[in-house]
C-alpha positions, 0 to 999 in steps of 0.5 A: 500500500501506498500512502498519498498526502495532500496538505491544506486547511480543512473547511469551505473558508479555506477551499481555494486557497493556494495553501490548499492545492494539495487538497485539490489534488487528492480530489482530482485523483479520487475522482478520476479514479473511482476511489471510494467515498470520503470517510473520517479517520486518522484525524483526516478524511481518506478514501480507499482505491487503486492506481494500477497494481498498487492499493492507494490511500488518499489522506487529507489531514484536518487538523490544520496545516502545521499539524499535519504530521500527527494524521500522517503518523497515525495513519503510517502506524495503523497500516505499518507502512514506512516513511518511503511509502508516503508521497505528500502533495504541497504548494511550493513557493520557489516553483512558479505557477504551473510548475511541478516537481518530485522529490525524495526527501529533504528539508522542509524550506519552512513549509509548516506541513512538511516541518510537522511532517518530518517530526512525526515520520522523518524527512524520508518520504516523498514529495510532489512540489506544486509551483504557486510562485512567491509574492515577492516578499517574505512578510507577504507569504502568509496572506499569500498562500492563505488567499484563493487563487486568481481567476486568472490562474484558473487555466493553468491550475487545471491543467496541472491537477489533471496532469498530476491525476493522469500520471498518478498511477506512474507515481504509484509504481515509482516512475517518476520520470514517466509521472513527470511526462504525464503532467508535461502532456497537460501543461506544456504539450507539444505542438502538432508537426501536421500544423504548418506554421502560417506564412508571413504575408509577403509585401507585393512589389510596388511597380512604377510607371515610367513616362516615355522619354521625349522623342526629339528626332525630325520628321526626316529621321523618323522615316529613314529609321523606319526604313532601316 
């Protein structure tokens, strides 16, 4: 069994926050892959299903972000899982909006959800970093992540969530490269080679009429030239 954890804060107030993109990813995977209904357990909402040959537990901690590790730890102990069986999906300030990266282990970079998970299960778990961009100044980070995505973000956000869902089966089977390819097909689809590039219109050549040169010949000269 693998444990997929989406990070966020519980309640309708936070549902569309940038900080809740992990929850959004879990909802998309559950809906697209026919997972069972969400239930309350381990201080979280959980849904069970399969991705290929792997049994997967989706988990959305309901403890608020800075205590996410409590919920993850409970689920791990119940199912006797190792930290390497866990993949955490979270918002990432250090990636541009729409960018996705997979990472094994590492630091928490000040992310409160990851910090809590570190404390409860160790840093040896996988992450899917979902880029949301940085507001530019440190003091703006908190209000930024706790604000809703803008309407202008709707297209790239949907592409990211669909790409993550498309590639979830690869991720369950530890094929991170194929997962990233599935995401890229949604977020940066290749151009079709069958579609020719539009040719730039060529300017029409300007045609300038020239006036005939004046004929200064005498009448006798014109007559002689005619019979030459």
